[in-house]
Backbone as numpy.savetxt, mean C-alpha at the origin, in Angstrom:
# Nx Ny Nz CAx CAy CAz Cx Cy Cz
-16.05 1.46 16.63 -14.20 1.55 16.30 -13.93 2.21 17.84
-13.08 1.62 18.76 -12.65 2.07 19.81 -11.71 3.19 19.41
-11.74 4.23 20.80 -10.57 5.03 20.51 -10.22 5.42 22.36
-8.85 5.51 21.63 -7.53 4.78 22.60 -7.12 6.38 23.03
-7.40 6.73 24.23 -6.54 8.24 24.85 -5.21 7.53 25.05
-4.61 8.65 23.92 -3.19 8.68 23.95 -2.48 8.67 25.63
-1.37 7.94 25.84 -0.43 9.03 27.03 0.86 9.08 26.23
1.23 10.13 27.23 2.54 10.31 27.30 3.88 9.09 27.28
3.26 8.33 28.50 4.05 7.22 28.24 4.24 6.38 27.13
3.24 6.77 26.22 3.33 4.88 24.92 3.86 5.63 24.15
4.72 4.42 23.24 5.46 4.16 22.56 4.78 4.97 21.10
6.21 5.26 20.86 5.40 6.15 18.97 5.18 4.89 18.22
3.97 5.35 17.14 3.11 4.10 16.48 4.24 3.59 15.95
5.48 4.29 15.45 5.97 3.57 13.99 6.74 2.75 14.42
6.85 2.59 15.78 7.38 1.44 16.77 6.49 0.59 17.33
5.40 0.43 17.53 4.07 -0.68 17.37 3.88 -1.57 16.31
4.69 -3.13 17.13 3.92 -3.84 15.91 2.35 -4.85 16.43
1.82 -4.53 14.74 0.69 -5.17 15.29 0.24 -7.17 15.60
-0.64 -7.04 16.68 -0.03 -8.10 17.43 -0.14 -9.44 17.21
-0.52 -9.54 15.42 -0.71 -10.96 14.86 1.34 -11.36 14.75
1.80 -10.17 13.95 3.11 -9.93 13.44 3.86 -10.70 14.34
3.87 -9.94 15.83 4.49 -10.00 16.83 4.13 -11.60 17.28
2.98 -12.22 17.39 2.89 -13.15 17.41 4.04 -15.10 16.55
3.21 -14.38 15.40 4.21 -14.95 14.12 5.70 -14.80 14.25
6.09 -13.93 14.80 7.75 -13.82 14.52 8.44 -14.23 15.92
7.38 -14.24 16.80 7.98 -14.74 18.34 8.10 -16.86 17.83
6.59 -17.34 17.13 6.94 -18.33 17.01 8.50 -18.46 15.80
8.35 -17.91 15.18 9.68 -18.05 14.38 10.84 -18.44 14.74
11.05 -17.23 16.35 12.53 -17.09 16.74 12.81 -18.20 17.62
11.28 -18.75 18.20 11.55 -19.57 18.89 11.76 -21.47 18.10
10.97 -21.70 16.83 11.78 -22.26 16.61 13.15 -22.24 15.38
13.81 -21.17 15.34 14.81 -20.80 15.04 15.74 -21.22 16.52
15.37 -21.34 17.47 16.42 -20.89 18.57 16.59 -22.73 18.96
15.32 -23.19 18.42 15.67 -25.00 19.33 16.33 -25.65 18.12
16.43 -24.85 17.09 17.36 -25.64 15.97 18.69 -25.17 15.66
19.09 -24.50 16.86 20.12 -23.80 16.60 21.15 -22.70 15.55
19.89 -21.87 15.19 19.96 -21.44 14.06 20.57 -20.45 14.24
19.67 -19.30 14.89 19.95 -17.86 15.48 20.88 -17.37 15.52
22.39 -18.63 15.83 23.60 -17.92 16.41 24.33 -18.44 15.08
24.18 -19.15 13.78 24.74 -18.80 12.44 23.74 -18.25 11.76
23.28 -17.20 11.86 21.93 -16.75 10.71 22.87 -15.53 11.15
23.34 -15.25 9.87 24.16 -13.54 9.04 23.61 -12.25 9.33
23.81 -11.53 9.49 23.06 -10.18 9.62 23.56 -9.45 8.61
21.88 -9.16 8.34 21.86 -8.47 6.83 20.97 -7.21 6.76
21.72 -5.64 5.47 21.01 -4.63 6.12 20.49 -4.59 4.14
19.16 -4.36 4.02 18.33 -3.60 3.32 19.01 -2.65 2.03
19.89 -1.72 3.36 20.64 -1.03 2.44 22.72 -1.35 2.04
22.49 -2.57 1.89 24.25 -2.59 2.00 24.63 -2.82 0.83
23.53 -2.90 -0.57 23.95 -2.43 -1.78 22.47 -2.20 -2.20
22.62 -0.85 -3.16 21.39 -0.51 -3.59 21.52 -0.84 -4.97
19.91 -1.41 -5.09 19.06 -1.81 -6.42 20.40 -1.36 -7.67
19.86 -1.58 -8.87 20.37 -1.09 -9.88 19.77 -0.36 -10.50
19.79 0.32 -11.58 18.93 1.63 -11.61 17.95 1.03 -12.17
16.57 1.46 -12.34 15.80 0.85 -13.41 15.34 1.69 -14.90
15.01 1.19 -16.03 14.61 1.58 -16.93 13.96 3.88 -16.28
14.38 4.81 -17.62 13.59 5.79 -17.36 12.14 5.39 -17.64
11.19 6.47 -17.32 9.94 6.42 -17.65 9.61 8.14 -18.39
8.85 8.35 -19.96 9.02 9.09 -20.06 7.37 9.72 -19.43
7.71 11.32 -18.82 6.34 11.08 -17.83 5.98 13.27 -17.98
4.61 13.02 -17.74 4.27 14.35 -17.58 4.10 15.47 -16.61
4.35 16.51 -16.31 3.84 16.92 -14.81 2.00 17.11 -14.60
1.66 16.41 -13.24 0.18 16.45 -13.08 -0.02 17.37 -12.08
-1.20 18.44 -12.67 -1.34 19.18 -11.05 -2.18 18.59 -10.15
-2.33 17.19 -9.88 -2.58 16.93 -8.78 -1.24 15.99 -7.32
-0.31 16.98 -7.97 0.79 16.78 -7.70 1.47 17.73 -6.44
1.28 16.80 -5.11 1.49 17.98 -3.47 3.08 18.37 -4.35
3.49 20.04 -3.34 4.43 20.97 -3.39 5.00 20.36 -2.30
4.65 19.31 -1.59 5.64 19.03 -0.60 7.04 18.81 -0.94
8.00 18.93 -0.43 9.33 18.24 -0.75 9.27 16.57 -0.28
9.83 15.84 -1.71 9.96 14.40 -1.36 10.61 13.55 -0.57
10.53 12.43 -0.14 11.17 11.66 0.35 12.34 11.13 -0.07
13.59 10.83 0.01 14.59 10.65 -0.61 14.46 8.99 -0.77
15.03 8.85 -1.78 14.57 7.34 -2.70 15.28 6.56 -2.09
15.89 6.81 -1.20 17.35 5.70 -0.24 16.03 4.83 0.66
14.92 6.31 1.36 13.98 5.87 2.05 13.14 5.17 1.54
12.38 6.17 0.51 10.96 4.89 -0.18 11.72 3.70 -0.37
12.31 3.32 -1.28 12.88 2.08 -1.70 13.20 1.18 -0.95
13.62 1.26 0.78 14.36 0.80 1.85 13.48 0.21 3.09
12.54 1.30 3.63 11.45 1.06 4.15 10.13 1.06 3.76
9.46 -0.57 4.21 8.54 -1.02 3.09 7.70 -1.39 4.04
6.38 -1.95 3.75 5.50 -2.86 4.20 4.64 -3.06 2.62
5.28 -4.71 2.51 4.78 -5.73 1.66 5.72 -6.97 2.51
3.97 -7.59 2.93 4.56 -8.52 3.79 4.95 -9.65 2.92
4.42 -10.04 1.84 4.53 -10.80 1.25 6.44 -11.43 0.94
7.34 -10.33 1.58 8.21 -10.48 1.79 8.97 -9.90 2.86
8.29 -10.39 4.04 8.47 -10.36 5.28 8.17 -9.65 5.97
7.93 -9.74 7.24 7.48 -8.07 8.13 7.76 -6.88 9.01
9.00 -6.85 8.38 10.38 -6.00 8.95 10.52 -5.11 7.76
10.35 -3.93 8.26 10.09 -2.83 6.71 11.43 -3.01 6.35
12.71 -3.35 6.44 13.91 -3.95 5.88 13.66 -5.34 4.58
13.15 -6.19 4.96 12.52 -6.99 4.27 12.48 -7.45 2.72
11.47 -6.56 2.35 11.15 -6.46 0.99 12.43 -5.83 0.18
12.88 -4.59 0.66 14.23 -4.67 -0.25 15.29 -5.87 -0.08
15.09 -6.56 0.69 15.76 -7.45 0.65 15.86 -9.00 0.10
14.77 -9.28 0.22 14.52 -10.09 -0.54 13.33 -10.40 -2.02
12.61 -8.80 -2.35 12.71 -8.52 -3.57 12.97 -8.86 -4.81
14.63 -8.92 -4.50 15.10 -8.40 -5.61 15.24 -9.36 -6.85
14.57 -10.88 -6.75 14.39 -12.15 -7.46 12.89 -12.08 -7.92
12.18 -11.21 -7.69 10.67 -11.16 -8.28 10.73 -10.46 -9.48
10.05 -11.81 -10.06 10.30 -12.44 -11.66 9.11 -10.93 -12.51
9.25 -9.90 -12.70 8.26 -9.13 -13.13 7.91 -9.01 -14.87
8.92 -9.53 -15.58 8.20 -9.49 -16.73 8.53 -11.15 -17.46
7.70 -11.54 -18.11 6.19 -11.66 -18.59 5.21 -11.19 -17.03
4.19 -10.34 -17.50 3.94 -9.84 -15.86 2.36 -9.83 -16.92
1.00 -10.14 -16.55 -0.17 -10.00 -17.11 -1.47 -9.50 -15.66
-1.81 -8.69 -16.44 -3.29 -8.17 -15.50 -4.74 -8.55 -15.81
-5.20 -9.63 -15.29 -6.77 -10.24 -15.60 -7.31 -9.16 -14.82
-8.49 -8.85 -16.01 -9.90 -7.70 -15.20 -11.06 -8.51 -15.81
-11.88 -8.76 -14.71 -12.83 -9.72 -14.78 -14.07 -9.33 -14.13
-14.63 -9.70 -14.34 -16.32 -9.73 -13.16 -16.90 -8.94 -13.91
-17.67 -7.75 -13.31 -18.85 -7.10 -14.11 -18.40 -6.20 -14.72
-18.46 -6.90 -16.16 -17.73 -5.95 -17.29 -18.24 -6.34 -18.46
-18.16 -5.19 -19.27 -18.77 -6.04 -20.86 -17.70 -6.69 -21.57
-16.55 -5.54 -21.23 -14.99 -6.39 -22.26 -14.34 -6.54 -21.71
-14.08 -8.30 -20.99 -13.30 -8.74 -19.98 -11.71 -8.60 -21.42
-11.01 -8.64 -20.50 -9.64 -8.76 -20.98 -8.38 -8.89 -19.92
-7.67 -9.13 -20.71 -5.92 -9.59 -19.97 -4.96 -8.43 -20.46
-3.88 -7.63 -20.25 -3.41 -6.71 -19.92 -1.88 -7.17 -19.54
-1.04 -7.15 -20.78 0.28 -7.21 -20.94 0.41 -5.78 -19.89
1.80 -5.82 -19.36 2.38 -5.26 -18.35 2.76 -3.27 -19.58
3.46 -4.11 -20.78 4.10 -3.43 -22.19 2.77 -2.87 -22.36
1.41 -3.05 -22.15 0.16 -2.96 -22.50 -0.39 -1.89 -21.64
0.20 -2.20 -20.36 -0.10 -1.24 -19.30 0.26 0.27 -19.76
1.76 0.04 -19.91 2.78 1.36 -20.05 2.04 1.90 -21.05
1.72 1.83 -21.95 1.18 1.88 -23.46 -0.41 2.89 -23.36
-0.72 2.77 -22.24 -2.39 2.67 -22.17 -3.05 4.23 -22.47
-2.17 4.73 -21.42 -2.24 6.00 -21.45 -1.53 6.79 -21.06
-1.29 8.54 -20.97 0.18 9.50 -20.80 0.24 8.39 -19.37
1.45 8.69 -19.12 1.90 8.57 -17.62 2.76 9.93 -17.16
1.83 9.95 -15.78 2.12 11.29 -14.66 3.12 10.84 -13.75
3.02 11.74 -13.52 4.53 12.04 -11.72 3.31 12.55 -11.06
3.04 11.99 -10.40 2.22 13.00 -8.99 2.76 12.59 -7.74
3.24 13.71 -7.23 4.12 13.56 -5.88 2.76 13.43 -5.40
2.85 12.07 -4.65 1.27 12.33 -3.06 2.03 12.34 -1.46
1.59 12.62 -0.92 1.91 11.97 0.34 1.19 11.18 0.74
1.57 9.98 1.23 1.27 8.57 1.80 0.87 8.49 3.30
0.57 7.26 3.99 0.26 8.06 5.45 0.01 5.90 5.64
1.07 5.83 6.47 0.62 4.30 7.10 0.30 4.71 8.69
-0.69 3.16 8.29 -1.64 3.41 10.08 -0.66 2.98 10.93
0.33 2.35 11.15 1.32 2.70 11.81 1.99 3.72 12.50
1.42 4.85 11.60 1.73 6.45 12.08 3.01 7.00 11.74
3.82 6.37 10.37 4.63 7.04 9.52 4.38 7.67 8.48
4.56 8.56 7.80 4.65 9.00 6.32 5.92 8.89 5.75
5.25 9.63 4.16 6.22 9.45 2.84 5.76 10.88 1.67
5.87 11.47 1.18 5.65 11.86 -0.02 6.71 11.49 -1.42
5.65 10.76 -1.56 6.55 9.61 -2.87 6.04 10.33 -4.08
7.25 10.48 -5.01 6.96 10.65 -6.79 6.45 10.20 -7.56
5.07 9.43 -7.60 4.46 8.19 -8.19 4.65 8.63 -9.72
4.58 7.53 -10.90 4.02 7.40 -11.97 3.21 6.21 -11.93
2.25 7.13 -13.09 1.29 5.74 -13.59 0.05 7.32 -14.17
-0.89 6.42 -14.26 -2.18 7.01 -15.05 -3.65 6.90 -13.94
-4.35 7.37 -14.33 -6.00 7.36 -13.36 -6.32 6.37 -13.63
-6.79 5.24 -12.73 -7.07 3.94 -12.65 -8.51 3.86 -13.26
-9.40 5.02 -13.83 -10.40 5.40 -14.59 -10.42 4.86 -15.79
-8.93 5.20 -16.07 -8.58 4.85 -17.90 -8.99 3.64 -18.36
-8.71 2.70 -16.94 -8.80 1.59 -17.21 -10.10 1.07 -17.48
-10.85 1.05 -16.56 -11.88 1.05 -15.60 -12.48 1.49 -17.05
-12.92 2.82 -17.88 -13.59 3.27 -18.93 -13.56 1.98 -19.79
-12.52 1.70 -20.67 -12.10 0.85 -21.17 -12.82 -0.75 -20.83
-12.71 -1.39 -20.10 -13.32 -2.85 -19.56 -15.39 -2.38 -19.48
-15.59 -1.15 -19.62 -17.13 -0.88 -19.10 -17.43 -1.95 -18.53
-17.63 -1.39 -16.77 -18.57 -1.90 -15.89 -20.09 -2.18 -16.53
-20.25 -2.86 -16.02 -22.20 -3.08 -15.93 -22.51 -2.56 -14.93
-23.49 -2.13 -14.94 -25.08 -1.89 -13.78 -24.68 -2.07 -12.91
-24.70 -3.55 -12.94 -24.04 -4.24 -10.99 -22.64 -3.81 -10.38
-21.83 -3.54 -11.23 -20.45 -3.44 -10.95 -20.31 -1.94 -9.47
-20.47 -2.88 -8.27 -20.58 -0.98 -7.42 -19.14 -0.83 -6.82
-18.11 -2.66 -7.02 -16.97 -2.44 -6.43 -15.93 -2.79 -7.22
-14.83 -2.47 -6.71 -13.45 -3.14 -7.48 -12.62 -3.46 -6.63
-12.01 -4.74 -7.34 -11.29 -5.79 -6.06 -9.99 -6.10 -6.68
-9.00 -5.47 -6.08 -7.31 -6.26 -6.43 -7.04 -7.11 -5.73
-6.68 -8.03 -6.61 -5.58 -9.26 -6.43 -4.45 -9.71 -6.97
-3.77 -9.63 -5.61 -2.18 -9.81 -5.86 -1.20 -11.08 -5.62
0.06 -10.45 -6.55 0.59 -12.20 -6.81 0.84 -12.75 -5.01
0.64 -14.37 -5.40 0.47 -14.59 -4.08 1.67 -16.41 -4.71
3.48 -16.14 -5.34 4.01 -17.25 -5.56 4.68 -17.70 -4.38
4.88 -18.84 -3.61 5.89 -19.25 -2.32 7.37 -19.12 -3.08
6.92 -19.42 -4.30 9.02 -19.77 -5.01 9.37 -17.99 -4.71
9.01 -17.29 -4.80 9.08 -16.38 -5.00 9.13 -15.15 -3.40
7.95 -15.56 -2.36 7.68 -14.63 -1.94 7.97 -14.97 -0.75
9.33 -15.24 0.19 9.28 -16.21 1.75 8.26 -15.31 2.75
7.63 -14.69 2.52 6.89 -13.83 3.81 5.53 -14.62 3.71
5.24 -15.38 2.50 3.71 -15.76 2.45 4.16 -17.12 2.92
5.16 -17.78 4.23 5.02 -19.36 4.99 4.47 -18.27 6.00
4.48 -17.04 6.37 3.92 -16.51 7.36 2.61 -16.52 7.48
1.60 -16.74 9.01 0.20 -16.90 9.40 -0.55 -15.60 9.47
0.63 -14.42 9.04 -0.09 -12.83 9.37 -1.12 -12.85 8.24
-1.49 -12.93 7.77 -3.22 -12.96 6.39 -3.08 -14.39 5.67
-4.09 -13.92 5.49 -4.52 -15.73 3.94 -4.43 -14.36 3.06
-3.37 -15.26 2.32 -2.96 -15.42 0.80 -3.65 -15.69 -0.31
-4.15 -15.17 -1.43 -2.95 -14.24 -1.68 -3.72 -12.83 -0.66
-3.26 -11.54 -1.32 -3.42 -10.43 -0.29 -4.34 -10.12 -1.31
-5.96 -9.16 -1.04 -7.25 -9.11 -1.61 -7.01 -7.10 -0.98
-7.41 -6.86 -1.85 -7.64 -4.83 -1.52 -9.20 -4.66 -2.23
-9.94 -3.36 -1.58 -10.83 -3.09 -2.83 -11.31 -1.78 -2.79
-12.24 -0.70 -3.52 -12.67 0.28 -3.48 -13.85 -0.17 -3.82
-14.46 1.24 -3.33 -15.71 1.15 -4.06 -15.29 1.67 -5.41
-16.65 1.62 -5.68 -16.51 2.43 -8.04 -16.14 3.29 -8.11
-16.95 4.41 -6.83 -16.65 5.75 -7.59 -15.24 6.27 -6.88
-14.97 5.06 -5.54 -13.15 5.87 -4.91 -12.26 4.83 -6.80
-12.92 4.22 -7.07 -11.30 3.80 -8.22 -11.62 4.70 -9.31
-12.31 4.80 -9.78 -12.82 5.91 -10.50 -12.27 7.55 -10.63
-12.46 8.19 -8.94 -11.94 9.21 -8.85 -10.42 9.29 -9.35
-10.08 10.91 -10.10 -9.15 11.18 -10.57 -7.48 10.96 -9.79
-8.01 11.51 -7.97 -7.08 10.91 -7.69 -5.95 9.52 -7.25
-6.97 8.14 -8.14 -6.54 7.36 -7.48 -5.71 7.23 -8.90
-4.84 6.08 -8.58 -3.73 5.79 -9.49 -3.22 4.52 -9.99
-3.13 4.32 -11.04 -2.72 3.11 -11.14 -0.90 3.08 -11.91
-0.10 2.47 -11.02 0.88 3.12 -10.32 2.14 1.99 -10.85
2.81 2.61 -12.00 3.73 2.18 -12.85 5.62 2.68 -12.29
5.55 3.44 -11.41 6.67 3.83 -11.35 6.93 5.24 -10.08
8.02 4.91 -9.76 8.19 5.65 -8.85 9.25 6.62 -9.25
10.06 8.31 -8.57 11.31 8.98 -9.03 11.60 8.67 -11.05
10.53 8.62 -11.61 11.03 8.39 -13.12 11.18 7.40 -13.47
11.45 5.95 -12.87 11.70 4.70 -13.15 11.00 3.81 -13.53
10.49 2.76 -13.69 10.05 1.76 -13.43 9.10 1.08 -12.31
8.83 0.80 -10.99 8.65 0.40 -10.42 10.02 -0.65 -9.93
10.25 -0.22 -8.42 11.36 -1.30 -7.68 10.40 -2.75 -7.13
10.86 -3.46 -6.87 9.80 -4.74 -6.19 9.92 -4.91 -5.81
10.16 -3.82 -4.50 9.97 -3.49 -2.89 8.89 -2.32 -2.95
8.09 -2.21 -4.03 7.33 -0.93 -3.62 6.47 -1.30 -4.54
6.58 -2.75 -4.94 5.22 -2.93 -5.74 5.10 -3.50 -7.43
6.61 -3.96 -7.85 6.04 -3.84 -9.15 5.44 -4.72 -9.63
5.21 -4.88 -10.44 5.23 -3.83 -11.88 4.21 -2.91 -12.05
2.93 -3.46 -11.75 1.53 -2.36 -11.42 0.74 -2.72 -9.73
1.00 -1.29 -9.78 0.17 -1.85 -8.09 -0.78 0.09 -8.19
-2.05 -0.22 -7.37 -2.50 1.20 -7.47 -2.31 1.47 -6.03
-2.44 3.32 -6.33 -2.12 4.29 -5.17 -3.30 4.98 -5.11
-3.66 5.17 -3.68 -4.92 5.52 -3.42 -4.70 6.93 -2.18
-4.34 7.85 -2.40 -3.19 8.56 -1.55 -4.22 9.25 0.02
-5.35 9.07 -0.14 -5.96 9.69 0.83 -6.45 8.51 1.59
-6.50 7.48 1.75 -6.33 5.66 2.61 -5.30 5.42 3.17
-5.03 4.70 3.99 -3.58 4.49 4.93 -2.72 3.19 3.69
-1.87 3.30 4.04 -1.03 2.78 2.86 -1.32 1.03 2.64
-2.16 0.74 3.23 -1.54 -0.76 2.73 -3.44 -1.16 2.02
-4.18 -0.17 1.94 -5.04 -0.06 0.70 -4.59 -0.30 -0.86
-3.35 0.59 -0.82 -3.39 0.29 -2.01 -2.36 -1.15 -2.41
-2.99 -1.84 -2.94 -2.44 -3.63 -3.48 -0.99 -3.06 -4.31
-0.12 -4.15 -4.41 0.72 -4.13 -4.82 1.41 -5.56 -5.71
2.02 -5.26 -6.49 2.20 -6.48 -8.00 0.59 -6.74 -8.29
-0.20 -6.28 -8.88 -1.39 -6.64 -8.93 -1.94 -7.77 -10.45
-2.40 -9.00 -10.09 -2.79 -9.87 -10.69 -4.07 -9.93 -11.50
-4.62 -9.17 -10.95 -6.16 -9.35 -11.21 -7.32 -8.16 -11.09
-7.66 -7.60 -11.45 -8.94 -6.75 -11.43 -10.01 -7.34 -11.37
-11.34 -7.38 -10.20 -12.39 -8.11 -10.61 -13.04 -6.70 -9.89
-14.37 -6.91 -11.25 -15.79 -5.72 -10.57 -16.34 -6.51 -10.32
-17.11 -6.29 -8.82 -17.78 -7.43 -8.85 -19.49 -6.48 -7.36
-20.41 -6.83 -7.50 -21.52 -6.20 -6.64 -21.75 -6.02 -5.65
-20.84 -6.39 -4.71 -20.56 -6.68 -3.34 -19.42 -6.29 -2.86
-19.65 -5.74 -1.88 -18.15 -5.24 -0.58 -16.64 -6.18 -0.29
-16.36 -6.21 -1.01 -15.35 -7.67 -1.10 -14.41 -7.43 0.42
-14.30 -8.39 0.80 -13.73 -9.05 1.67 -12.17 -8.99 1.43
-11.77 -7.50 1.96 -10.33 -7.39 1.90 -9.44 -7.99 2.80
-8.22 -8.38 2.52 -7.09 -9.43 3.63 -6.75 -8.20 5.31
-7.10 -7.52 5.26 -6.33 -6.80 6.62 -7.82 -6.61 7.21
-9.28 -6.34 6.73 -10.45 -6.30 7.11 -11.24 -8.25 7.78
-10.30 -8.51 7.10 -10.87 -10.17 7.13 -9.84 -10.68 8.51
-8.43 -9.99 8.76 -7.77 -10.65 9.58 -8.02 -10.04 10.85
-8.73 -8.24 10.78 -8.91 -8.00 11.95 -9.83 -6.36 11.99
-11.21 -6.93 11.92 -11.83 -6.10 11.39 -12.41 -4.83 12.61
-12.36 -5.02 13.48 -12.46 -4.28 14.77 -10.85 -2.79 14.31
-10.14 -3.47 13.87 -8.68 -2.30 13.43 -8.70 -2.23 12.00
-9.50 -3.13 11.19 -8.46 -2.04 10.24 -9.90 -2.17 8.86
-10.78 -1.06 8.40 -12.21 -1.06 8.61 -12.28 -1.51 6.97
-13.15 -1.35 6.43 -12.93 -1.69 4.68 -12.70 -0.49 3.99
-12.93 1.05 4.76 -12.61 2.46 3.41 -11.03 3.09 4.04
-10.98 2.51 4.88 -9.54 2.95 5.81 -9.15 4.72 5.59
-9.81 5.14 5.29 -9.89 6.54 4.95 -8.84 7.42 6.00
-7.93 8.13 6.17 -6.58 8.74 7.13 -7.71 9.73 7.39
-7.86 9.39 8.93 -8.91 10.47 9.68 -8.66 10.23 11.38
-7.69 11.27 11.81 -6.97 11.65 13.15 -7.67 11.68 13.81
-8.81 11.62 13.76 -9.95 11.87 14.81 -10.76 10.29 14.90
-10.32 9.13 14.29 -10.24 7.69 14.63 -9.34 7.06 14.84
-8.90 6.77 15.92 -7.89 6.23 16.76 -8.11 4.37 16.03
-6.80 4.05 15.80 -6.35 2.48 16.09 -6.83 1.97 17.25
-7.37 0.89 17.61 -7.51 0.72 19.14 -6.37 0.15 19.84
-5.04 0.45 19.46 -3.89 0.35 20.37 -3.15 1.62 20.22
-3.14 2.59 19.09 -2.47 4.08 19.23 -3.54 4.70 19.07
-3.04 6.28 18.53 -4.21 7.18 17.53 -3.38 7.30 16.80
-3.98 8.03 16.08 -3.77 8.43 14.67 -3.63 10.09 14.31
-4.15 10.55 15.37 -3.89 11.93 15.41 -2.35 13.11 14.77
-0.94 12.01 14.91 -0.38 12.76 14.45 0.63 11.30 13.91
1.93 11.69 13.08 2.64 10.78 12.26 3.92 11.44 11.83
4.54 10.37 11.73 5.99 10.69 11.71 6.84 10.78 10.37
7.13 11.88 9.91 7.56 12.33 8.30 9.35 11.40 8.28
8.88 9.88 7.53 10.48 9.34 7.11 11.21 10.26 6.38
12.54 10.48 7.27 13.47 11.19 6.62 13.71 12.43 7.39
12.62 12.89 7.80 12.71 14.58 8.17 12.51 14.60 9.43
11.39 13.75 10.08 11.08 13.78 11.95 11.89 12.94 12.80
13.26 13.49 13.17 13.83 12.52 13.93 13.16 11.98 15.30
13.37 11.53 15.92 12.46 11.00 17.25 12.01 11.70 18.61
13.06 12.68 18.64 13.61 13.74 19.57 12.49 14.97 19.07
12.10 14.34 17.81 11.36 15.82 17.24 9.86 15.88 17.80
9.03 17.24 17.36 7.81 16.72 17.56 6.96 15.92 16.76
5.83 15.17 16.86 4.89 14.83 15.36 4.57 15.81 14.64
4.45 15.71 13.91 3.19 16.42 12.84 2.10 15.92 13.28
1.09 16.75 12.80 -0.32 16.57 13.36 -0.84 15.28 11.33
-1.69 14.80 11.96 -2.15 14.02 10.75 -3.32 14.61 10.25
-3.56 14.62 8.89 -4.31 15.97 7.64 -6.05 14.85 7.89
-7.01 15.44 7.96 -8.21 14.21 7.47 -7.93 14.42 5.57
-8.21 12.89 5.38 -8.37 12.46 4.79 -6.63 12.53 4.17
-5.62 12.17 4.49 -4.22 12.63 4.61 -4.04 14.00 3.75
-4.98 15.26 3.67 -4.53 16.85 3.37 -5.37 16.19 1.84
-6.11 15.58 1.45 -6.87 15.50 0.26 -8.44 15.31 0.51
-8.70 16.18 1.22 -10.44 16.71 2.09 -11.05 17.41 0.95
-10.30 18.29 -0.10 -10.84 19.15 -0.69 -11.19 18.35 -1.91
-10.58 17.19 -2.20 -10.62 16.47 -3.32 -11.85 15.43 -3.36
-11.80 14.65 -1.69 -12.21 13.59 -1.73 -13.38 13.80 -0.56
-13.76 13.80 0.21 -14.83 14.11 0.95 -16.12 14.20 0.22
-16.80 14.75 -0.59 -18.06 14.87 -0.96 -18.19 13.28 -1.67
-17.11 12.18 -1.64 -17.33 10.85 -1.64 -17.90 10.28 -0.49
-18.13 10.79 0.81 -18.27 10.42 1.82 -19.79 10.85 2.51
-19.95 11.87 1.55 -21.23 12.72 2.16 -22.04 11.96 3.07
-22.67 12.58 4.35 -23.85 11.71 5.38 -23.74 10.48 5.50
-21.72 9.71 5.67 -21.75 8.89 6.36 -21.06 8.83 7.28
-21.09 8.28 8.32 -20.82 8.48 9.80 -19.28 7.48 10.22
-18.60 8.66 9.45 -16.76 7.90 9.21 -16.40 7.41 10.84
-16.87 7.12 12.07 -16.99 6.28 12.86 -17.15 5.18 13.15
-18.35 5.31 12.74 -19.05 3.10 11.63 -18.12 3.02 10.10
-18.08 4.03 9.68 -17.35 3.33 7.99 -15.76 3.83 8.30
-15.07 3.28 8.84 -13.74 3.76 9.27 -13.05 2.72 8.42
């Protein structure tokens, strides 16, 4: 892992576009200009009209919640990374509204004794829904505090009874070109794939997530079901999941495939291991920290070291980044 020493003249991490995304956007702009499309393109904003309110969930409080102030609902639902709907932060809120989330099924398969297909209503009734306020950290250098609603992924894992060969859990997300304009992008290979070690998946902090702010998940935040792993960078938390596979070998995940020198399989929040193109030592909290304010220090494991550090005892976290 390369360690980049940040200079005073370096731009904020939140303003840096990954190289692959920059190249993809540049190609799009060139094609649009050649066709005379730019002059006619309307200017749209994600916040032009708020989405309709989602049904309320019956939740209970959780001992795992952060005591920090939650990021506002407006910011949480309008500033997102969900490249299936576009690479700009406003794209998911604008393009994901048409996503069909009912009916929806999640197939659980692979190295399990009891493979099955769960309907979304079954998942909503599988275990008591908890509200968990988690710190979330993006690899680009920004963070939020979000009140998610869901239950420990371990509840689902136990029901399908992994075999002795199951060492990892792979998450495969929806890839529907008819509904997801971002799939026309060459930034990643689709569908989006993420993965965890089985013990990470079974950790009580790992949340199978069905809502936020007491309501069903908005489309742009990964509806109708996603995973949230709060001690890892946000891209590890796969959205709009359609398949969960238990496997013996470490799965090749989307960002690890696209840029292995930048995005390791583990992707634990670690202020001491820099991204090759920017530091991870500090972060900016969306909705609270202005660009003229000093950034806040990034916490090891995003502040969850007391709960999860033992999972990585003896590991070289610069090698297994």
